[in-house]
Structures are given as structure tokens and as C-alpha cells.
N, C-alpha and C positions, 0 to 999 in steps of 0.2 A: 318521718320522711324528709323533713327539711334538714335535720342534722346529718342524716346519711348522705343527702345530696351534697352538702357543703364539704364533707370529708372524703367521699368516694367517687362521686360522679363529676367528671371534668370534661368529658367528650361532648362536643356540640350536640351530637345526635341524642345522647342520653339526656342532656340538659333540656333540649327543646321538647322531648317527649314528656318528661316529668313536669315541666312548667305548663305545657298545654293541658295535661291531665288535671293538674291542680286548678287551673283557671276554669276549665270546663266544669269541674266539680263545684265551683263557686258560682256557677250560673253565667259565666262570661260567654256570650254567644259566639264570638270570633276568637276563641282561645288560641288556636295556632298562630293566627295573624298577630295577635297582641303579644304572644311570646316572642315571635320573630322581631317585632318592633322594639320590645324591651331589651332583647339581646343586642340589637344595634345600638340602642341608647346607652345601656349600662356597660357593655363590653366592646363596643366598636366593631361588632361583627355584622356585616350586611347580609341580606338574603343571598346575594351572589357568593359571598365568602362561604356561607354555609353549604351551598350547593356544590361548590368546588371541592370542599374538604370537610364533610360532615363528621369525620372521626378525629378532627383536630382537637387537642386538649387546650383548655384555657388555664391561665395562671390562677391560683387560688383566690387572689384579691379580686379578679374579674368575676369569678364564680360567685363570690360573696355579694358583689355589687349587683349582679344579675338577679340573684335570689331576693335581695332586699327590694328590688323594684317589683318582682313578681308578687311578693307578699303584700305590697301596697295595692297592686292591681286586684289581688284576691279579696281585699277589703272593699272593693267596688269604687276605689278612688279612680277617677277618669284617667285614661292613658295619657291624655294631654296635660293633666295636672302633674303627672309624674315626670314627663319629658319636658314640660314647660312650653311646648310649641305645638301649634296646629297649622297645617298648610291650608291656604285659602286663596283661590284664584292664582295659584302658582307661587305664592309668597309665604314665607314662614312668619307667623304671627305669634308673639309671646302671649300666653294665657295663664290665668291663675283663678283663684276662688272669687275674685272681684268682677270678673267679666264672663259673659256667656261664651262658651266655646263656639267658634265659627263653624257652621255646618254647610255641607254642600248645597242644601236647599237654598241657602241665602245667595249663592252664586247666581241664581236665576234673577234675583233683584238687581245685582250688579250688571248683568248682561242687558237687562231692560234699560237701565239708566245709561249704559254706554251707547245704546242705540240713539238716545235722545241728546247725548252730550255734544256740545259744540264749543269751539274756542271762545273764550271770554265770558263764559257762564260763571255765575255764582251758585255753588252747589252746597246745600246744607244737609247734613246727616244727623237726624234726631235719634236719641238713644244710641249713641255711637259705640258704647261699650269698649271693645278692644280696638276700635278704629278700623276694623277690617274693611268695611264698606267704603268709607271715605278715602282711605289710603289706596285701596285697589282701584277706585275710580280715577284717582289722580295718576297713579303709576301706569295703568293700562291706557288711560286717556292720553297721557303724554306720549306713549309709544305710538299711538294711533294718530298723533298730530291734532288731537282735539283739546289740548291744553295750551293756552297762550299766556303771555305775561299778564294779561288782564284777568285771567281766570282766578277764581277764589274758591277754595274748598274749606269747609268748616264742619266741625263735629261738636255736638252738644250732648251733655249727659248730666243727670242730677247727681251722679256718684263721683266724688273726688278721686276715690281709689281707681275707678274705671278709667277716668281721664289720665291718671298717672300711667296706667298700662298703655293706653292709646298713645300717649306721648312717647313712650319708649319705642313702640312699634313704628310710629311715623319717623322718628329720628333714625332708627336703625335701617329702615327701608328707604329713607330719602324722600318721603312723601311730604310735600309742603301743605300741611293741613293745620288750620287754626283751630284749637280746641278750647272750649270754655264751658263752665258749669251753668246749666240752665234747666229748669223744670219745663220741658218742651219749649214753648215760644217765649217764656218769661224774660229772658235776656237777649232775645234775638232782635236786632235793629235792622231796619230797612227791608228791602225785598230781594228775593232770590229768583233765579231762573229755574231751579229744580230743587225739590225737597224729597229726600229719600228717608226711609225709616224701617227698621225691623223692631217694632215696639213689643212690649210684653203682651201676649195674646192668649195665654193658656187660661181657661176657666178655673177659678179658684178651687172648685170641688174636684177638679181633675188632677191637680198638681200632685196629690198624694198617691195617684195611680201611676205616675211616671217612673221610669227606671231609676234605680238608686243613684246611679251616676249623675243624673239630672236633678232629681228631687233633693239629694243631700249635698251636692257640690256646686251646682250652678247657683248664682245669686238669686234669691227668691224674688227680689225686686225686678229682675230681668225676665221673670216668668209670669208673674201675676197680672193677668188681664182683668182682674176683679170678677164679679159674679158671672157675667156672660161672655167674658173675653173681649168685649168691644169697647171697654172704657177708654183706652188710649186712642182708638180710631175715632171715637166721637170728638175727643179733644183736638186731635190733629186736624180732622176735617173742618171743625168749627174755626180753628185758628189759622189754618194755612192761607186762606184768602187774603189776610192782612199782610202776609209775608211772601206772596208770590206775585210776580209780574203778570200782566195779561199774557195768556198763552203759556205760562209756566207749568211745569209738570210736577205732580205729586205721585210718588211711586212707593208703594207699601208692600212689605211682605205680610202674608196672612196665613192663618191656619187653613188646613185643607177643606174645612167646611164653612168658611167665612166669606166666600166670594160674594154671595148675593147680598148679605147684610152690609159689607164694607162698600160695595158698589153703590148701594142705595144711599149710604151716608155721603159719599162723594157727590152724587147727583144732586142731593138735597142742598149741599153746600155750594153749588154753582159750578161744578166740574162737568165738562163735556168730554166726548171721545173716551168715556170710561170703558176700560177693557181689562181682561185678565190674562195671565200667563201661567201655564202649567210647568212643574219642575220635571226633572228627568224620570221621575217615577210616575208621571202622568197625573199628579195631584195639583189642584189649584194652589198656587204659591204666591202670586203677585196680583195686585189690583192697582191700576194707575189711571190718572185722568188729567186733562188739561184744564187749567183754571180760566173761566170766562166770566169777567166782571159784568 
């Protein structure tokens, strides 16, 4: 089928049909959408271009580029690793095998933090990964007038490779975020007004049940929440008090079934006004609390 496609099928409609069939046969849930996105990435043909002229023929070199991308996706390589980009909060973030691909669920965390953000705050993003949380807070906060000259935005991660990716994103997007290597609070000095984090929270015995795109291509270190998924929440709750000002906020992304346990950890560590927030799917996604010494 592939050889026939490369030599005979050049019309957009035929290419899209064959690509979608191939991806669906490999278990890709949104095969038509992925085929459309790969056509735009590899051949520069947008969905609007396709709708306007579905019988247009592509040059052979673009057909080859398109099918090379489709073959990668058929091997369950994440779409974002093929294109190298994932949109988050309206901004394009570069992604690779060293960082967790930003997901829409995490936008709930950013929205909660933006509600608490005020000019002059020092904001720390733990387990920053691609830098999408810290950079989005800075960029959107600046648009909303919540970032001043005194504001400080920082991102910490234990992975040097992740920090390199975050650095590229911050530079390309114009986000003034200081990045540094730290095992959670290990290298954090002083106190912050807000700490945000999307830490690893998948139970170790569940990781092997995840989709191949996640299980095989997202960094294991960004998924592994140890035996019960709460390992990093315990560490963050225990250490946050030493790095938050009185009245400072700790805002955490959680798994959909972890609200009760994480809320308890925050209360036991001296946090008040502990509350949760659901994502667009109606699932528990964020737990946050105010530190009260």
C-alpha cells in the first residue's frame, strides 16, 4: 500500500483517505484529525486548503514527506514528537522526548494560578518540564497587567535536558523565566508568593497500562509517582512551608482520583482555604491552598 501510494496517489482526497485508514488500522483514535495535521506539517496543506480543493495534486516530494510522517505516527510516535510542537494556552511550545507533552488538562492549573497572580509576585514552577506553565503565567499575566518589574518567575527541574527545552521555549516566546536545576526545593533559596507544580503522579503499577504514546515516549521520570502516586505531593507539601510567604499559594495539578488525599496532605502541612478545581471534562484536576504559618 505504501509503495502504491508513493507512486500513484497524489490527490489530497486520496492521500487523506489512505492515511486515515492506515492510522485507524494501527489503533489511532483520532486518525482523520492526525492525518490532517500531518498533511499540514509535512506538505503545508491546511484543513482550509483541503476543503477548498480536495482534488489538488501534491508534488511527489511532498507526498513522500507526508507518508514518512504518517509511517512514524503509525508506529505510535506522538504527533507532537513528529511536528515538534504542542499548543498550550494559545502558545506554541517545542516538545521532545525529554519533556512531558503539555496537555489541555494542565491549562486548568494555569487558569487557577492566574486568578491568584498579582504584580510583584515571585512565582516558582516545580517540575517545570517544557516550561509551559511558567512561561504561560508570565506571558498571559503580562497581558493582564499582573506582571511588574518586580515580578519574578522561576522554573526548576531535575532534568538538564528538560531545562534546555524549557530554555528554548522561554527564549522563543519572550518569557522572562529563570530556569535552574533542582530536585524540588533542593536549590530553591528564599520565599515565594506562589508555588505551582504538575509533578509526576501516575501510580507505578498503572504506567504499563497507559497508551503507547505516553508509556513509550513521555519521559518515565515525568510520569512516575511511585507506588501510590503521592510521593511528590508528600515532598512538596512538607517542603513548601519553608519557601512560601505567609498567605502564599501552593497550586498543584492532580490525578482525577487524588483530590481527597492531596487536600489532606496540604491541611496537615499548615495550609488553609484548601480547595479543588475540575477540568473541562468535569474531573478533579487541581488542589490549592494558602499557607498559614
